[in-house]
C-alpha positions as CSV (number, residue, x, y, z in Angstrom):
1,M,86.2,171.0,80.7
2,I,90.2,170.3,80.5
3,T,91.7,171.0,77.3
4,K,95.2,169.4,76.7
5,T,96.8,168.2,73.6
6,A,99.1,165.0,73.9
7,K,102.6,165.6,72.6
8,T,103.0,162.9,69.9
9,D,106.1,161.9,67.9
10,Y,104.4,162.3,64.6
11,P,101.0,164.3,63.7
12,I,98.0,162.7,64.2
13,N,93.9,163.9,64.2
14,E,93.3,166.7,66.5
15,L,90.8,164.8,68.0
16,M,92.7,161.9,69.2
17,A,95.5,164.1,70.3
18,K,93.0,166.1,72.5
19,R,91.2,163.1,74.3
20,W,91.5,162.3,77.5
21,S,90.3,160.2,80.4
22,A,88.5,161.6,83.4
23,R,89.5,160.7,86.9
24,A,87.1,163.2,88.4
25,F,83.6,164.0,88.0
26,S,81.2,166.9,89.0
27,T,78.0,165.9,90.7
28,R,75.6,168.1,88.4
29,P,73.0,165.7,86.5
30,V,74.0,165.2,83.1
31,E,71.4,166.8,80.6
32,K,69.5,164.4,78.9
33,S,70.1,165.8,75.4
34,K,73.8,165.9,75.8
35,L,73.2,161.8,76.8
36,L,71.3,160.9,74.0
37,S,74.2,162.5,71.7
38,I,76.9,160.3,73.4
39,L,74.5,157.3,72.8
40,E,73.7,158.4,68.9
41,A,77.7,158.7,68.5
42,A,77.9,155.0,69.7
43,R,75.4,154.2,66.9
44,W,77.7,155.2,64.2
45,A,80.3,152.7,64.9
46,P,81.3,150.1,62.7
47,S,80.3,146.2,63.5
48,S,80.6,143.3,62.0
49,R,77.7,142.6,59.6
50,N,76.5,146.0,61.0
51,E,75.2,143.9,63.8
52,Q,75.5,146.6,66.3
53,P,75.4,144.2,69.1
54,W,76.2,146.9,71.8
55,R,73.8,147.9,74.3
56,Y,74.1,150.4,77.1
57,I,72.5,150.6,80.4
58,V,72.3,153.9,81.7
59,F,71.9,154.6,85.7
60,T,71.5,158.2,86.4
61,N,70.8,160.1,89.7
62,E,67.3,160.6,88.7
63,N,67.0,157.1,90.5
64,P,69.5,157.4,92.9
65,E,68.9,153.9,94.5
66,K,69.5,151.9,91.3
67,L,72.7,154.2,90.7
68,K,74.0,153.7,94.3
69,K,73.2,150.0,93.7
70,A,75.5,150.0,90.2
71,Q,78.0,151.9,91.5
72,S,78.7,149.5,94.4
73,V,79.7,146.8,92.1
74,L,82.7,149.0,90.9
75,K,86.2,147.9,91.4
76,D,88.4,149.9,93.8
77,I,90.6,151.3,90.7
78,N,87.1,152.5,89.6
79,E,86.6,154.4,92.8
80,Y,86.4,157.8,91.2
81,A,83.3,156.6,89.4
82,K,81.2,156.2,92.4
83,R,81.2,160.0,93.0
84,A,79.7,160.6,89.1
85,P,76.0,161.3,88.6
86,I,75.5,158.9,85.8
87,L,76.9,155.4,85.2
88,I,76.6,153.6,81.9
89,C,77.4,149.9,81.7
90,A,78.3,148.8,78.1
91,I,77.4,145.2,77.4
92,A,77.1,143.0,73.9
93,K,75.2,140.2,72.6
94,K,77.5,137.4,71.7
95,T,75.6,136.0,69.0
96,Y,74.3,137.2,65.6
97,S,70.3,138.4,65.4
98,E,69.8,136.4,61.9
99,N,71.0,133.0,62.9
100,E,72.3,132.9,66.7
101,K,75.6,131.8,65.7
102,Y,78.5,133.1,67.7
103,N,79.9,136.4,66.6
104,R,83.6,136.1,67.5
105,L,83.6,140.2,66.8
106,H,81.0,141.1,69.3
107,F,83.8,142.4,71.7
108,H,85.5,144.1,69.0
109,D,82.5,145.9,68.0
110,L,81.8,147.0,71.4
111,R,85.1,148.6,71.9
112,A,84.3,150.5,68.7
113,A,81.2,151.7,70.0
114,N,82.5,152.7,73.0
115,E,85.7,154.7,71.3
116,Y,82.8,156.5,69.4
117,V,81.1,157.4,73.0
118,S,84.7,158.8,74.3
């Protein structure tokens, strides 16, 4: 794994300083326990009314046909992800479960969960 620390103007949390965005992936399968740990991290993200409107659709090389189909809709800018052994699609429910009223914060909640995943 790559470890590099960002050069910041002021001190920040070490986890944030060492965060980076992958642009290349190994083709090795992801262990199920690691995948579940990643998804568990999302569960602990804050959300409006604790709604947790996010859902993750996981495509793995256990079902290569579905994985390839999911990868086929990626934009050119995401070309690097077409070689990954796993693709996770993040989606959010736009309404509250209790009353089906529009949840104007659903996208913010999804972003928070995605940050916990990263």
